N, C-alpha and C positions, 0 to 999 in steps of 0.2 A: 504495500501499499506506498509508504514511505515512499518510493522509488515513482509510482505511478502521479502524486503529489508531487516531489522533483520534477518531474517530465513536464507536468503543465506548467508550473510553477518559470520554468524555463522558459517555456512559448509566450506564457501573459504576462512576459513582463522583468522577471530572475534576471534575465541573459542581459537584456539592456540596466540592469539597475549595479550587474555587477561590470560592465563595461564603465560605468563611470567611477564606480567606486576603484575600478582597475587604474581609470586616470587622473584622478583626483589623485592616487597613489606615484602614480609616475610623477607630475606636478610637485606635489610633495616633497619627493625626491632628489629634485633640483638645487636645491640647495639643502649643508648641510644640517642645519640647525630645522627642518622642519622633517628626517628623514625618520624618528617616529611615527611621527605622524601619517609621512608614509607606505612605512611599513604597518602601523596598523589598518590603514586603509584598503593595502591588500589581502588583509586579514578578514575584513569585514566582505569585502570583493567575492572571495570565496567562498564564506558563509550563508553571501547574497544567489551567490551559483546556484546552492543547492543545500536549501535551510533545514527540511525536514530530513529530521532523526539526528540533529545536532544538537546540539545549544550555548554559550555563551556562561562562561564561571569566570569568578576570578582568580589570578593567577596564583598558585601555593607564594605564598612567601610575603603576599601581603603588595600594596600598588607602591608605594613611598609617596615621599612628598613630592619629587618630580615627575612623578604620573599625574599626581593629584592638579598641579598644577598649570601641567598638560593637560588635562582633560577640562582644566576653567575655560582653557584660553580654547582650545577647540572648541567647547560650548557655546562659546562668544560668538567667534569668528564665523564657526561655521555646522554646526551640530545642531542649534535649534531650529535651522533651516532646514536642512535635512531630516530631523524628525518631526518638523510640520510637511515635508512631500510625501512622508513616511502614511502619517494619519489619511492625507488626500486618497492619496493613492490606495491604503487598505479600504477606505470609505464609499470607493468605484468598486472596487474588488466585491465588496459586501455584497451590492447591492444582488448578483446573480447566487440564489442556492451554491453551487460548483463554485463559484469567487469565496463564498464563505473561510474555510481552511486559506488562502490562500493570503485573504488579508488577517486573519491569524498569523499567517506566516509573519507578513509584513510590519506588521506591528511588534513582534518579537524580533527584531531588527535596528528598532527604536534605543532600545537601551544601549548598548551596545555603538549607536551613531550617535548619542551624544556623551559617551563616556565611554571612549573604544581605548585609551591606552590601561595594562596591568590586567586586560581580559587575555579570556583562549577560547578557541571553539573545541568543544568536544566531541565526540557521541551520547546520543541522551542513554544511549541503553549501557553505559560502560561506569565503572565506578569513576569519581574523580574528586580532589580537593577543593572546598569553597573558601578556607582559612586555612594560612599555615598554623600549627599543632608544635610545638616542638614534643618532639618525646618524652617521656619522662621514665627515666630509669630506679 
């Protein structure tokens, strides 16, 4: 079922969304200072290409002060506009019954598009770590 939903997603907007994130990553990688946002854009592009069966979680070890500062800058410069775009396109997709799962997948992209640094994408059926917890011996 995930594969079928991913193929439908790919045909009805996922490919264009992934291309947009990929191009944003290329532009961000032109300057050394913006490379972290470029890498995050590439990560989001792969998630936007094939979202069903995967999820976004915090990286183990926490995000750190630089990721927090970078996320705030990203939020103010681009994140809010990207999130608004996801909401608008999710509304358009949700008009039909077939588009409802696609709209939900589009809404799943909002948190990572708002705060992309310090996140990783993992398969939804695997174990993952949401927060760093030092082992106690």
